[in-house]
N, C-alpha and C positions, 0 to 999 in steps of 0.2 A: 470646495464649497465656498461660495462667496456670499457675503452678507452686505446688503445695501444699507448704508447709513448716511443720511443727509446728502444723498446724491453721489456719494463716492463708494466705490467697491473696495472692500477690505477682505483680504484672504483670511479665512478662519483656520489658522494652523494649530489651534489649541487641541483639537481632537484628531488630527491626522497623524498616522504613524510615520516614522522616519523612512524615507524612500532611499534605500541604499542596497546595493548588491555587490558583493566582492567577486574577484576573479574565480575563486574556487566554486562559488555558488552558480555563477554564470556557466562555467564549464560543465558542472553536474546537471544543470538544467538542459543544456544542449545535448548531452549524452542521453538523458532521459527521453528527450523528444525523438532522437534518432532511434533508440531501441524500441520505443513505443510504436513508432511508425513501421519499423521492421516487422513487428509482430503481425500487423494487419496485412503487410505484403505477403508474408509467408502463408497466412490463412487463405488469402486469395489464390495463391499458387496451388496449395493443397486442395482447395475446393474445386479447382478446375480439373485436377487429376482424379480425385476420389469420388466426385459427383455426389450421389446419394449417401454414401458412407460418411460424408462430412456431417450430415445431420445427426446420424447415430453417434458419431464420436463426440459431438457437442452435447448431446443428451447424456452420454456416459460421463463426460467431464463435469457437467453441471451437477449430476448426482454425486460424484465424488467430492466436489467442492461443498455441496450441501452437507454431506456426511462429515467432512472435515470441520465445517463450521459447528455442527452439532457436537462433535467430540470436544472441540475447544470450549464450547459453552458448558458442557458437562464437567470438563476438567476445571474450569474456572469456578464452578459452583462447589466442587469438592474441595479445592484448595483456593480459598478466597484471597490469598496473598498475591502480590504481583510476582511474576516469573513462575507461574503455576507449572509449566513444563519441567523446570528445574526441580521444584519441590516434589513433583510426582516421580521423576527419575531417581531422585535421591531416596525417596521412601521405598520404591520398588526394587531398584537395581543397586543402590549403594552410591558411595561418593565417586568412584571411578567413572562410571557412565554418566553420572550427573555433571561431572566436570566437562565431558565432551558435549553434552546437551547445552551447557552454559556457553560453550564456545561457538555454537552455530547460530 
């Protein structure tokens, strides 16, 4: 963003965030792009093979994702603390299973 003041351009760096990216973040960004593009390639291949069954599988997957979202919303309303999955597993199954939920 530039501000014109008395005919001169001055860069307004007061409100701009620092632009920096490290090696680790650049590598993770590249891996994320590759994996994200791979998902779309696989979907295209499967759609060519499965034809109309692809639509049904997407509808089933959307329904499952919707139910998963509803169950997480219900879980977060029952246990309003952060890490509701851990609190639920600890209350229902005890500390041993709760530790395995915490690790995932």
